C-alpha angles and dihedrals in degrees: 000000000000123000118192142151123260093266090052089047090057090051094050089047091066097032105043107015112021094192103039144330129251128195101204146171121213105221132192091277091050091239118145118231111206112211104176143321118264092225091055088052089047091058100034103045124062133170107358117019123201122194118183124182120196118190123192119179134162092214133039118266137177120245118206112208125188118322109356094325111143134169140174113245131194123237095271120028142138106239111188142349117204125193121183120185121190121200107205120219140161112297132017123308140183125222116236117252116234116204127184103223109177151302115295140165094350091309143066122273115224126197124206119197137180137185090230121101117260088236091060106046141034123225115219128178123207125194128209091271093058095251115142125223128182092214123204115312112230097191112060096156130099123327091262092071120107117254114259134161138171134214133184113227111202128198118267092033094103094276090246131099135170129210116209125195108202118195108221094203104037092035088228126138133194124193138197123192134196133194119198125196121237091243090072095057119091104261134180111249113240088235093056095080090049090047092050091048090049090045093051091045090050091049090049090048091049092049089047092051092046090050090047092049093047089048093047088046090052091047089049090049091049090049091046090048091047091049092048089049090050091048090048090050089047092053091046088049092049091049090047090047090049088050092047091046090049089048092047091047092049090047091047089045088048090049092046089051090049093048090048091050090047090049093049089046090050090047088050094048088048090052092043090052086068093062118152133187113256126196129188119244112230088201095055103056143096111265090234092063126092119215122198126189090348091274102065130069141172140165121267094209126051101219138088114266134178127259098030120254112253142173125206124214123241096237121075129190131209101166143022126022125305130182136189137164132225131200110224098165117186095327112150095218135026144139131209133180145094135291134198125261090252092062090046092054089047090056089045091055091053092242113154102201112125122253122227105170132051093034121117117176153149115232130195117195133150090003096304135109121222135178125213087241090063095243117164111250104172126155093032119147117236111253132202099208124042124199117208121199120189111195108186091175092061095026092233129137110201132185123205138195097231094196093053091034089226138124119264097185145313136225125206110226117227093179130094122207140055118327129200129203115247135189133200113193096193128229098297127099092245123114123243111200143181114241120212116236124213118197120184099194122008113232124237121251119265 
């Protein structure tokens, strides 16, 4: 939108629009609203010209003013008040042209132009307080350029400004003034402060929530790490407890084994404390056996015979506990035990029929032990000295490994009567002998 005095209107009539001038507003429908012709204004208005534009619309529209200058207006608003004052002088003069360029530096930049050369005139701006300003010259070239200057009008400065063109030679001045309403100045919305406060509060809330979430996350991580550490310690404690239990069980087992060994050794010593002297009876032996010093015997033939060749001891026992030891050495076959008095008498009478009942023994053959009861006796170490214990009170016949002081096996006696020790040396040419036992102090029963 261009505002000018009648003289300037005449100039624009020939320069911009040769036929006539229009002051117009492009609206939303792009229709031009003709207000008046500049030439009519030039002839009808003299001295002070007042142009008042009153716009009343139901809806909001955009008003384009000057070169690219646009604002939003409310339904009822005073747009612009233009006051143009002409100071007549001798000779012809041209009023300055004021153009609203654009927003700048929180204000509106105004441009004042004249057809006069910059060398002939001086451009001077005057604000509402009467203070003069030279403005910013726009043409700084040679003296043939037209005079032009710009000025930034800021809100609160009275909203009015005048541009005066002073002729240096004729001492004549022409002046154009413009008044701009506050609505055209860039202003801060009253809701902007609230929006900024709400935005800052929202940012603070987001920061606080983020901080809280991170803090909670760190706390959760610490709790999870602590829980994992506790679980790890529990697993370690369980492993340690299992090791301790295994160690304790092993120690208990070792202790039990030691106790069992000690018990067996004590039992062996108790049985050994009942040792008696045994002698071989020359009259109760097989003719094929050789007896030496009444405590050693061997076979005179080196082949297997049936029934086995045996010799019976002189002593017999019908009560209490009696123990004796036999040296078997590394013989490959032998048999030890007790027989009934009937079998002894049979041997004494030189009868050769086999005996089936009344014989209880331990036999070693082909590296294995066996009892007359048929009990399994595997994984037993071959021994060189065997102890025999006859317990008539408990009716048990027991055999011991004297070197290891442990039990080889036991037989329950289902026979009542007097029993005699017997010995079978086997078919090899090695001696089987009775070893004397000496005990200082007998041990009590368990």
